[in-house]
N, C-alpha and C positions, 0 to 999 in steps of 0.2 A: 815875430809880431811886426817887426819894421823891415820885411824884405821888400826889396824895390819893386818887384812884380806884383805883389799883393797890394801894395800902397798905390800903385798906377791905377789899379782897377777902382779901387776905394776912392781915390781923390776924384774921379770923375762924378761920382755921386755925392760927394760931401764937400763940394766948393763952397766958400773959397778955401777953407782949412779943414784938415783931419785931425781928430784927437784919438789917440790909442788909449784905450781904457783899462783892459784887463785881459789876462791869458789864463787858460785852464788846460791841464794836461789830463786826458782821460786813457787810463789804462785798463783794458777789457781782456783778462785772459781767458783761455779756453775754459767753457762751462760756467762762466760768470753771468749774472742776471743782467737784464736790460736796464735802461733808464726810463722813467715815466715820461709821459707827454708833457711838454713844458713850453713856455714863451720867454724869451730872454728879457723882453721889455717889461715883464712882471717884476723882475729882480732889479733892473737897471733902467729906470725910466728917465727919459731925456725929454726937453722941450725946447724947440720943436722934436717931435718924434723922428729922430735920425738913426737909431741904433741898427748896427749891422754886424753880422758875425762872418768870420772867416774860418771854416773847419777845414783843417789840413790833415789828410790822411798820412800817418807815418808807416802804416801797413796796408796792403790791399785790404779793402772793406766791401763785403758782400753780404747777402742775406745769411749765410751760413756762420759768419763770425760776428754778427751783430752790427752791420752797417746803420747809419742813420736813415730814418724815414722821415718824409716831410708831408704835411697836409696841404696838398696844392690848392691855393686860393684861401687858405685860413688867415692869411695876413690882413684881410679885411674886417676880421672880427675884433670888437673891443677888448681891452685888457680887463678881464673879469676881476673884481676885488677878491681878496682873500677872505676865507671864514674868519670870523671875529675871533675865534680861538687860536688862530695861527698868528695873527698879528705882525706880520711882515709881508712885504711886497706891496705893490700898488695896482690900483685898477680903476676903471671907468665907474664911479659910483652911480651912474644914471641908467644903468642896464635895466630894462623892464622885465624880461623873462628870466634872467638868472641873477639871483640876488648876491651870489658870491660862489667861489669855487672851493672845493674841499679835496683833499687827498692828492694834491698835485705832485707829491713826491712818491706816491704809492705805485709800484710797478704793476699791481693788479688793476687792470682796466675798470673792473666793477667798482672799485673804490675811488677812481680817480675821476673828477667830473669833467676835466678837460678832454677825456677820452670820448665822452659823448658829443662834445663839440667838434673834435677831430673826425669823428665818424660821418659828419655831414660832407666831408670832402674826400676826393680821391687821394689815396696814399701813395706817395712816390718814394721808391727806394733809391738812395744815393750811393749806388754801387760805384766804387771809384778805385783807382789804382794808387799805390803808395806815391805820395808827392803832389797829388791832385788837391785842388782847393774848391770847397762849395761854399759859395756866398749866400747868405739868406738875411732878411730883415728881422728885426727883433720881435715882430708880431707873428711871425710864422711858427705855427705849432710843429713841434720836432720831437722825435724819440729814437730810442734804440731798442732792439729786442735781444733776447739772450744770444750770447755766443755759444753757438751749438756745436763749434768745431771741437775736435779732440786734442789739437796741439797748435792752434793759431791765435796769436793775439789780435786785437784790434785797438791799436794805439792812435790817438789822435791829439792834434794840438789846436785849440781854439782861441782866437782873439776876438775881442769886441772893440768897435769903433764908433764914433758919432762925430757930427760935424761940431768942430771946435766952438762954434758961436751958439751955444746951447746952455740951458741950466740943467743941473743935475738935481733931483729930488732924493735926499739921502734919509729921509725919514726922521732927521734930527728936529727937536723941538724949535718953534721959531724964536723963543726968547731962551738965551743960554741960561742954565741954572747957576747959582753963585757957587763957586768952588769953596769946599771946606778945607782944602789942603793950604798949608802954608808955604810960602816961597822960601827956598833956601837962601841964606845970606849972599850977597853979591860979591 
């Protein structure tokens, strides 16, 4: 997450200060399913909107073993709010044509409403060699498809960053609830 070469690139876009926010390790063995289309800013909203991901390939990644796909130009789309039953994530509540999104974790495109949004854009395969880094902003729709290989992993390490001079919306209530726990003796 704090590799100097990765930070050098990110600091150009997040001046004056960069904040490292989270990491994820994706392990995709041979035959495993893909991941549904998603947008990271839905789960990690920042204000101003500066979220960026750095996807580092641990193994060579290609179409056969489930490399990432990006919907070119989809970063211009708003962050659609979640279906009321979902209850997590954030979105732009002023969207006229789409009131909410549903099924965003479903790998079946027919059930994933973000797939319909992504279909408006060219899909770009992020085929890369081990050690390569793919940078993308939090609004870009991205996904991976099934690992069709018989014996190859597709492992990746993903980190997310934002400008350190921003606010995070955690979904916590604006007024804290009174605690019913008693404090231990001092």
